[in-house]
C-alpha positions in Angstrom: 11.8 3.6 -1.8 9.9 2.5 -4.9 6.7 1.6 -3.0 6.5 5.2 -1.5 6.7 6.9 -4.9 4.5 4.3 -6.7 1.5 4.1 -4.3 -1.0 5.9 -6.4 -4.4 5.3 -4.9 -6.9 3.3 -2.9 -10.2 1.6 -3.8 -11.9 1.7 -0.5 -14.6 -0.6 0.7 -15.0 -1.9 4.3 -15.1 -5.5 3.1 -11.9 -5.5 1.1 -10.1 -2.3 0.5 -7.4 -2.3 -2.3 -4.4 -0.2 -2.9 -2.7 0.6 -6.2 1.1 0.3 -6.2 2.7 0.6 -9.6 1.0 -1.9 -11.9 -0.3 -4.0 -8.9 -3.7 -4.0 -7.1 -3.1 -5.3 -3.6 -5.1 -6.1 -0.4 -4.1 -6.2 3.2 -1.6 -9.0 3.8 -0.3 -9.0 0.2 3.4 -8.6 -0.5 4.5 -6.0 -3.0 6.1 -8.0 -5.9 9.6 -7.3 -7.1 11.1 -5.7 -4.0 14.6 -6.5 -2.7 13.2 -6.7 0.8 9.8 -8.0 1.8 7.2 -5.2 1.8 3.7 -6.2 3.1 0.5 -4.1 2.9 -0.4 -3.7 6.6 -3.5 -1.4 6.5 -5.5 0.5 3.9 -7.4 3.6 4.7 -9.3 6.1 2.5 -6.2 8.4 2.3 -3.3 6.3 3.4 -1.6 2.9 3.0 0.5 1.4 5.8 3.3 -1.0 4.9 5.4 -3.3 7.0 9.1 -3.8 6.3 11.4 -5.8 8.6 9.0 -5.4 11.5 8.7 -1.6 11.1 5.7 0.2 9.6 5.6 3.3 7.4 2.6 5.2 6.1 2.1 6.6 2.6 -0.4 9.4 2.6 -2.5 10.2 -0.5 -4.0 13.5 -1.5 -7.7 13.7 -2.0 -8.5 12.8 -5.6 -5.5 10.4 -6.0 
């Protein structure tokens, strides 16, 4: 899945954390543009981003320094 391989980082703040996915900077609730199915940012943590697809969630973990 493109989202899994292109989630490259997190800009973490408690007020509004952001995730970096390909050329996009997204916040919780945003849809990832250009996907054949709807992929929504569900949760952003310091080292992981959780996405929701068709009612199911999946987590993309990030290594420290990413």
